[in-house]
N, C-alpha and C positions, 0 to 999 in steps of 0.2 A: 578654890583649887586652881592651880596653874597647870598648863600643859606645854611641854617643850618637846619638839620633834628632834630626834637624833641629829638630823641634818643642820639644825641650828647651833649645835655644839661645835667648839673648835676641834679640829683634828690635828693632833700633834704627834709626830713620830709614827706610832702604830695604834693610836687610841683616840676615840672621841672622849672629851673631858667634860664632866659635869662638876662644877665647883659650887657646892651648896651655898656658900657665903654670897654668891652672886644672885641667888634666887631666894630672897627673903630670909636670910640667916638660917637656912636649912642646915642641920647639924651633921650631914654626911656629904661626902664627895665620892665620885667613882669614875673609873676608866672603863670604857667599852672597848676592850682590846680586840684588834683584828691584826694578828701578827703572822707574817710569812715564816716558813721554816727557817730555823737558824737565828731568828731575831729574838731579842729579849731585853732584859734590863741589866744594869751593872749592880753590884752589891750596894745595898743601902739600908736605911732603917727609918722608922717613924716613931714619934712619941705617943702614938695611939695605935689601937688594934686595926688590923686590915683583914677583911673577909673576902675570899675569892671564890667565885662559882664558875666552873669550867662548863662551857656550852658545847664546844666542838674542838676536836684536835687533841693533841697530847703535849704536855709540858714537863720539863724537869725543873724542880725547885731545889734551891739550896737555902736552908734556913739554919743559921748557926753552923754546926758541923754535920747536920743531917741532910741527906739528899733524898728527895721523894719524887715520885712520878704521879702526875695527875691526868685524868681523862674525863670525858663528859659525865656530868653528874656529881663529880667530886666537889666538895666544899673544903677549902683550906682556911685555917685560922692562923694568922701570923700575929703574935702578941707584940705589944708596944715594946720597942727597944731591940727586938730580934733582928740581927742582920739577915737580909734575904735578897734573893734574885731569882729570876726564872728565865727559861729559854724555850722557845717552841722546838721541841725535839721530835715532832711528827713530820709526816710527809706533806701535809696540807696546812690550810689556815688554822690558826689557833684563835678561838673566840672565847673570851671570858669576861666576866664583870669583876673588877677589883674595887671593892667597897672600902673606903677610908672613913673611919668613924671620927671625922673631923670636918668642919665646914670648909676647909681648904686643904690643898695638898701641902704638906710640910715634910720635906725629905732631906735627910743627911746622907750624902753620897760618900761611900767608903772606899770606892775604887774609881780610877779614871776611865 
């Protein structure tokens, strides 16, 4: 068993990043999101499923043509190939775990 503290992970943009391929070929990667109000991602997609668990805050998700709102306790499943993005639409910090079912992040950006 390996143990990695969050502080040992790179912090990029608004998230700590765990890349499974860097840790013994682990088959998942994840973002530990800590987003200020108004921050989020641009429209993108992946060739694998993504599962998101919201810990704190509120977010607005666009997945394809659908807009959904997420709050603590919500689990969102974004299927492989679905264009998606999110924004912290709350008044405080958004904390969520974005689990990518792949050993590394592979993203196709669909907007600048």
